[in-house]
C-alpha positions in Angstrom: -34.9 39.8 -4.5 -36.1 36.4 -3.3 -33.5 33.9 -2.2 -34.6 31.5 -5.0 -34.0 34.2 -7.6 -30.5 34.8 -6.2 -29.5 31.2 -6.5 -30.8 31.2 -10.1 -28.9 34.3 -11.0 -26.0 33.6 -13.5 -23.9 36.3 -11.9 -24.3 35.0 -8.4 -23.6 31.5 -9.6 -20.4 32.6 -11.4 -19.2 34.5 -8.4 -19.7 31.4 -6.2 -18.0 29.1 -8.7 -14.9 31.3 -9.3 -14.8 32.3 -5.6 -14.6 28.6 -4.7 -12.0 27.9 -7.3 -9.8 30.8 -6.0 -10.2 29.5 -2.5 -9.1 26.0 -3.5 -6.1 27.4 -5.4 -5.1 29.5 -2.4 -5.4 26.5 0.0 -3.5 24.2 -2.3 -0.7 26.7 -2.8 -0.4 27.3 1.0 -0.3 23.5 1.6 2.7 23.2 -0.8 4.9 25.1 1.8 7.8 27.4 1.1 10.7 25.0 0.6 11.2 21.9 -1.5 13.2 20.3 1.3 10.1 19.4 3.3 6.9 17.7 2.1 3.8 20.0 1.9 1.7 18.2 -0.6 2.3 16.2 -3.8 3.2 19.3 -5.8 6.1 19.9 -3.4 7.6 16.6 -4.6 6.9 17.5 -8.3 8.5 20.9 -7.8 11.6 19.4 -6.1 11.9 16.9 -9.0 11.5 19.6 -11.6 14.2 21.7 -9.9 16.6 18.8 -9.9 15.8 17.9 -13.5 16.7 21.5 -14.4 19.9 21.7 -12.2 21.4 18.2 -12.4 19.3 16.3 -14.9 18.3 13.7 -12.3 14.7 14.3 -11.1 14.9 11.5 -8.5 17.7 12.9 -6.4 15.6 15.0 -4.1 16.1 15.8 -0.4 12.9 14.0 0.7 13.5 10.9 -1.4 13.6 8.5 1.6 10.1 9.5 2.9 8.3 10.8 -0.2 10.1 10.0 -3.4 9.3 11.2 -6.9 7.7 8.1 -8.6 6.8 9.3 -12.1 8.8 8.9 -15.3 11.3 11.8 -15.8 9.3 13.5 -18.6 6.7 14.9 -16.1 9.4 16.6 -14.0 11.1 17.9 -17.2 7.8 19.4 -18.4 7.4 21.2 -15.0 11.0 22.6 -15.2 9.8 26.1 -16.1 7.8 26.3 -12.9 11.0 25.5 -11.0 12.3 28.9 -12.0 9.6 30.5 -9.7 9.5 30.4 -5.9 7.6 27.4 -4.6 4.5 29.3 -3.4 4.2 31.1 -6.8 4.8 27.9 -8.7 2.2 26.1 -6.6 -0.4 28.8 -7.3 0.3 28.5 -11.0 -0.1 24.7 -10.8 -3.4 25.1 -9.0 -4.6 27.5 -11.7 -3.6 24.8 -14.3 -5.7 22.3 -12.4 -8.7 24.7 -12.8 -8.1 24.6 -16.5 -8.0 20.8 -16.5 -11.2 20.7 -14.4 -13.0 23.0 -16.9 -11.7 20.8 -19.8 -13.1 17.7 -18.0 -16.5 19.4 -17.3 -16.7 20.6 -20.9 -16.3 17.1 -22.3 -18.7 15.7 -19.6 -21.3 18.3 -20.5 -21.0 17.5 -24.2 -21.7 13.9 -23.4 -24.6 14.7 -21.1 -26.1 17.0 -23.7 -25.8 14.5 -26.5 -28.9 12.6 -25.2 -32.3 14.0 -24.2 -32.8 14.3 -20.5 -35.4 15.4 -18.0 -34.0 18.6 -16.4 -30.5 19.1 -14.9 -30.5 15.9 -12.7 -27.6 14.2 -14.6 -25.4 17.3 -14.5 -26.0 17.7 -10.7 -25.3 14.0 -10.1 -22.0 14.3 -12.0 -21.0 17.3 -9.8 -22.2 15.6 -6.6 -20.2 12.4 -7.2 -17.0 14.0 -8.5 -16.7 17.3 -6.6 -15.0 15.8 -3.5 -12.6 13.8 -5.6 -11.7 16.8 -7.9 -11.4 19.0 -4.8 -9.1 16.5 -3.1 -6.8 16.5 -6.2 -6.6 20.3 -5.9 -5.6 20.1 -2.2 -3.0 17.4 -3.0 -1.6 19.4 -5.9 -1.9 16.2 -7.9 -1.7 15.6 -11.7 -4.8 13.3 -11.9 -7.0 16.0 -13.3 -4.8 16.4 -16.4 -4.5 12.6 -16.8 -8.3 12.2 -16.6 -8.9 15.0 -19.2 -6.2 13.6 -21.6 -7.6 10.1 -21.4 -11.2 11.3 -21.9 -10.1 13.4 -24.9 -8.3 10.5 -26.5 -11.2 8.1 -26.0 -13.8 10.6 -27.3 -11.6 11.4 -30.3 -11.5 7.7 -31.2 -15.3 7.4 -30.6 -15.9 10.2 -33.0 -13.3 8.9 -35.5 -11.6 12.3 -35.8 -8.7 14.3 -34.3 -6.5 11.2 -34.3 -3.3 13.3 -34.1 -4.4 15.3 -31.1 -6.0 12.1 -29.5 -2.7 10.3 -30.0 -0.8 13.2 -28.4 -3.1 13.3 -25.4 -2.8 9.5 -24.9 1.0 9.7 -25.3 1.3 12.4 -22.6 -1.0 10.4 -20.3 0.9 7.2 -20.7 4.3 9.0 -20.4 3.4 10.7 -17.2 1.3 8.1 -15.4 1.7 4.5 -16.6 -1.9 3.2 -15.9 -3.4 4.6 -19.2 -1.3 2.0 -21.0 -4.0 -0.4 -20.0 -6.2 1.1 -22.7 -4.0 -0.1 -25.6 -5.8 -3.4 -26.0 -9.1 -1.5 -26.3 -7.8 0.7 -29.1 -6.3 -2.4 -30.9 -9.7 -4.1 -30.7 -11.4 -0.9 -32.0 -8.8 -1.0 -34.9 -8.0 2.6 -34.1 -4.8 2.4 -36.2 -4.4 6.1 -36.9 -4.7 7.1 -33.3 -2.4 4.2 -32.3 0.2 5.3 -34.9 0.1 8.9 -33.7 0.3 7.7 -30.1 3.4 5.6 -30.9 5.1 8.5 -32.8 4.4 11.0 -30.0 5.5 8.6 -27.3 8.8 7.8 -29.0 9.5 11.5 -29.7 8.6 12.7 -26.2 10.5 10.0 -24.4 13.5 10.2 -26.7 13.8 13.9 -25.9 13.3 13.1 -22.2 16.0 10.4 -22.3 18.4 12.8 -24.0 17.9 15.5 -21.4 18.9 13.2 -18.6 22.6 13.7 -19.6 25.5 11.3 -19.4 23.9 9.4 -16.4 20.7 8.6 -18.3 21.1 4.8 -18.3 21.8 4.3 -14.6 18.9 6.8 -13.8 16.4 4.8 -15.9 17.6 1.4 -14.7 17.4 2.5 -11.1 13.8 3.9 -11.6 12.7 0.7 -13.4 14.2 -1.5 -10.7 12.7 0.5 -7.7 9.3 1.5 -9.1 8.4 -1.0 -11.8 9.9 -4.2 -10.4 9.9 -3.6 -6.6 6.9 -1.3 -6.6 8.8 1.0 -4.1 8.0 -1.5 -1.4 4.3 -0.6 -1.4 1.8 -2.8 0.5 -0.8 -3.1 -2.3 -3.2 -4.6 0.2 -3.5 -1.4 2.2 -7.1 -0.2 2.4 -6.1 3.1 0.7 -5.5 1.1 -2.5 -9.0 1.0 -4.0 -8.1 -0.8 -7.2 -9.6 -4.2 -8.0 -6.2 -5.7 -7.3 -6.1 -4.2 -3.9 -9.6 -5.3 -3.1 -8.8 -8.9 -4.1 -5.6 -8.9 -2.0 -7.6 -7.8 1.1 -10.2 -10.4 0.4 -7.5 -13.1 0.2 -6.1 -11.9 3.5 -9.5 -12.1 5.2 -9.9 -15.7 3.9 -6.5 -16.6 5.3 -4.6 -16.6 1.9 -1.6 -14.5 0.9 -0.4 -13.0 -2.4 -2.0 -12.7 -5.8 -0.2 -12.3 -9.1 -1.1 -9.0 -10.7 -0.1 -10.2 -14.2 -3.1 -12.6 -14.2 -5.6 -9.7 -13.5 -3.8 -7.5 -16.1 -4.0 -10.3 -18.7 -7.7 -10.9 -18.1 -8.3 -7.2 -18.2 -6.4 -6.9 -21.5 -8.4 -9.7 -23.1 -11.7 -8.1 -21.9 -10.7 -4.7 -23.2 -9.7 -6.1 -26.6 -13.1 -7.9 -26.8 -14.9 -4.7 -25.8 -13.1 -2.7 -28.4 -13.6 -5.4 -31.1 -17.4 -5.6 -30.3 -17.6 -1.8 -30.7 -15.3 -1.5 -33.7 -18.0 -0.2 -36.0 -20.0 1.7 -33.3 -20.5 5.4 -33.4 -22.3 7.9 -31.2 -23.6 6.8 -27.8 -22.6 3.1 -28.4 -19.0 4.1 -29.0 -18.9 6.4 -26.0 -20.4 3.7 -23.8 -17.6 1.2 -24.8 -14.9 3.9 -24.4 -16.2 4.9 -20.9 -16.2 1.3 -19.8 -12.5 1.0 -20.9 -11.8 4.3 -19.2 -13.2 2.9 -15.9 -10.7 0.0 -16.2 -7.8 2.5 -16.0 -8.7 3.0 -12.3 -10.0 -0.4 -11.4 -7.5 -2.4 -13.3 -4.4 -0.5 -12.2 -2.1 -2.1 -9.6 -2.4 1.0 -7.3 -5.4 3.4 -7.3 -5.7 6.0 -4.5 -9.1 7.7 -4.1 -7.6 10.8 -5.9 -7.1 8.6 -9.0 -10.9 8.1 -9.2 -11.0 11.5 -11.0 -10.5 9.3 -14.1 -14.2 8.2 -13.6 -15.3 11.7 -14.9 -16.1 10.4 -18.4 -17.6 7.0 -17.2 -19.9 8.8 -14.8 -21.1 11.3 -17.6 -21.7 8.5 -20.1 -23.5 6.3 -17.5 -25.8 9.2 -16.6 -26.4 10.1 -20.3 -27.6 6.6 -21.2 -31.4 6.3 -21.7 -31.5 2.6 -20.8 -30.8 1.3 -17.2 -31.2 4.9 -15.9 -32.1 3.8 -12.4 -29.1 1.5 -12.1 -26.8 4.2 -13.5 -28.0 6.8 -11.0 -27.8 4.4 -8.1 -24.2 3.5 -9.0 -23.2 7.2 -9.2 -25.0 7.9 -5.9 -23.0 5.1 -4.3 -19.8 6.7 -5.6 -21.0 10.1 -4.3 -21.6 8.7 -0.8 -18.1 7.2 -0.7 -16.5 10.4 -2.0 -18.2 12.6 0.5 -17.3 10.2 3.3 -13.6 11.0 2.7 -13.9 14.5 4.2 -12.2 15.1 7.6 -15.5 16.0 9.2 -16.6 12.4 8.9 -15.5 10.2 11.8 -12.2 8.6 11.1 -13.5 5.1 11.9 -16.3 5.4 9.3 -13.8 6.7 6.7 -11.5 3.8 7.4 -14.4 1.3 7.0 -15.3 2.7 3.6 -11.9 1.9 2.3 -11.4 -1.3 4.2 -14.6 -2.7 2.7 -13.5 -1.5 -0.8 -16.6 0.5 -1.3 -14.9 2.8 -3.8 -14.0 -0.3 -5.8 -17.6 -1.5 -5.6 -19.0 1.8 -6.8 -16.6 1.9 -9.7 -17.4 -1.6 -10.7 -21.1 -0.9 -10.6 -20.6 2.1 -12.9 -18.5 0.0 -15.3 -21.0 -2.9 -15.3 -23.8 -0.4 -16.0 -21.8 0.8 -19.1 -21.5 -2.8 -20.2 -25.3 -3.3 -20.3 -26.6 -3.4 -23.9 -29.2 -0.8 -24.7 -32.8 -1.9 -24.4 -34.6 -2.7 -27.6 -38.2 -1.7 -28.3 -40.7 -4.6 -28.0 -41.2 -6.5 -31.2 -44.9 -6.1 -31.0 -44.5 -2.3 -31.1 -42.3 -2.6 -34.1 -44.9 -4.7 -36.0 -47.6 -2.2 -35.0 -45.6 0.6 -36.4 -45.2 -1.2 -39.7 -48.9 -2.0 -39.8 -49.8 1.7 -39.4 -47.3 2.8 -42.1 -49.3 3.9 -45.2 -48.7 2.0 -48.5 
């Protein structure tokens, strides 16, 4: 059989895909280590917090707190408590398999978007994989939760764009905002869209989930929550948000001010401007359906990464829906593909085989931020209208 036929064989392709997924799961589980007392990857921290939530009710009281604390709200650790019944290597393997499910969910939604518009060949699908494969793979190796957050946010936005499944969309958004706070940035968009049913379901699910979470913390619930808010929300756990690893727009602006000799920048101002823009984007698309609604939703989705106070490269998994929508648009196709290729170059440069000096420069110059902004600006471009002369010609040729 010729080599070209082998690569086109569905069986060979499936073996390669599932073999790669199994290898990633194995490496991720191995990196988590064998004890929650020492950091292996981020899942080790999640596991330690889940075990403490199950044993003492306080997920923040973990052995490696001083070096690598558990930073998320308590609900996430409580949801992972069943995994804490298993040995760490087994739990890490199960979590990696769960990340496979989240990735398949993301790809299924992206493929539906890509197939919703006519294309020439498989180029958009290959570009989507090219740009996101390193970022998705990095989340596997870290044992992170970003794949689930990206899938939940994309599901909620597409549910609103289609004006259906409001209860499930509200649940997905409630889980995303209760595990990782940055999806809260989407609320002005949904208000502008007048997505009242989805927002009502989101409020109901959020109150229910967090009331249950608060109750499970036990008698020390108030000190635990107050301490978390003070250390994480107010103090930001003493993060240097200007570090090159922070590829949010806020981090890029902080670095730019330092280069210009300035210091400090209030995040609330950027958040306020972003909220006003999201409300306007939602309001402008309040009656939109189909591709126009998806385009507005994807632009709002991109702001979840760019508008957050802190966005590591792994968080750029949330660009899965924006990349798919940008590649599916018929207008501004060259600009969309150039923006996605720029993201792909940045993503592949993060591999260890790339010289460390080059990898550091990609982050120091905020190139991930620039690629994300380019994709978002592409999504903000209005679709091109046919020339008026063509429309008049069509009317002239129509029979009476």
